[in-house]
VOGU-3710 file (C-alpha; in Angstrom, 3 decimals, decimal comma):
1> xxxxxxxxxx> 17,229/11,337/9,613  18,682/8,755/7,218  16,727/7,991/4,060  16,249/4,340/4,987  14,271/5,346/8,077  11,823/7,595/6,231  8,577/6,467/4,703  9,029/6,864/0,993  6,176/8,073/-1,170  5,830/5,652/-4,087
11> xxxxxxxxxx> 6,940/6,829/-7,520  3,732/5,447/-9,026  0,999/6,515/-6,644  -1,716/4,666/-8,568  -0,227/1,154/-8,354  1,032/-0,639/-5,250  4,309/-2,556/-5,449  3,782/-5,239/-2,822  7,389/-6,443/-3,238  8,806/-3,117/-2,004
21> xxxxxxxxxx> 8,684/-3,155/1,794  8,882/0,634/2,040  5,866/0,962/-0,231  4,033/-1,672/1,795  4,726/0,401/4,914  3,527/3,558/3,159  0,286/1,982/1,911  -0,544/0,292/5,230  -0,348/3,694/6,897  -2,228/5,407/4,058
31> xxxxxxxxxx> -5,074/2,871/4,122  -4,945/2,281/7,886  -4,665/-1,495/7,522  -2,217/-4,171/8,598  0,367/-5,573/6,227  -1,495/-8,889/6,157  -4,759/-7,141/5,237  -3,019/-5,140/2,502  -1,430/-8,265/1,030  -4,774/-10,079/1,117
41> xxxxxxxxxx> -6,457/-7,135/-0,597  -3,790/-7,028/-3,326  -4,166/-10,780/-3,853  -7,925/-10,360/-4,283  -8,330/-6,956/-5,948  -5,005/-6,335/-7,698  -2,472/-3,558/-7,314  -4,417/-0,486/-8,423  -4,987/2,020/-5,610  -8,622/2,764/-6,502
51> xxxxxxxxx> -9,517/-0,931/-6,717  -7,962/-1,504/-3,304  -9,854/1,413/-1,777  -13,107/-0,139/-2,991  -12,110/-3,618/-1,786  -11,135/-2,270/1,632  -14,334/-0,207/1,875  -12,502/3,105/2,085  -13,818/6,465/0,826
//
């Protein structure tokens, strides 16, 4: 399968790069949220994974 079709694991797995569409796809699947919900969460809580988990009410 070509690389551009795979979900890429982010290089920095503690911070979400909302400008990288492949990372957005990865994190939406990881958190189980829509892209719109992820973007709203980043706008409110920032880009740190742990802060987003708390904001989204995830364990």
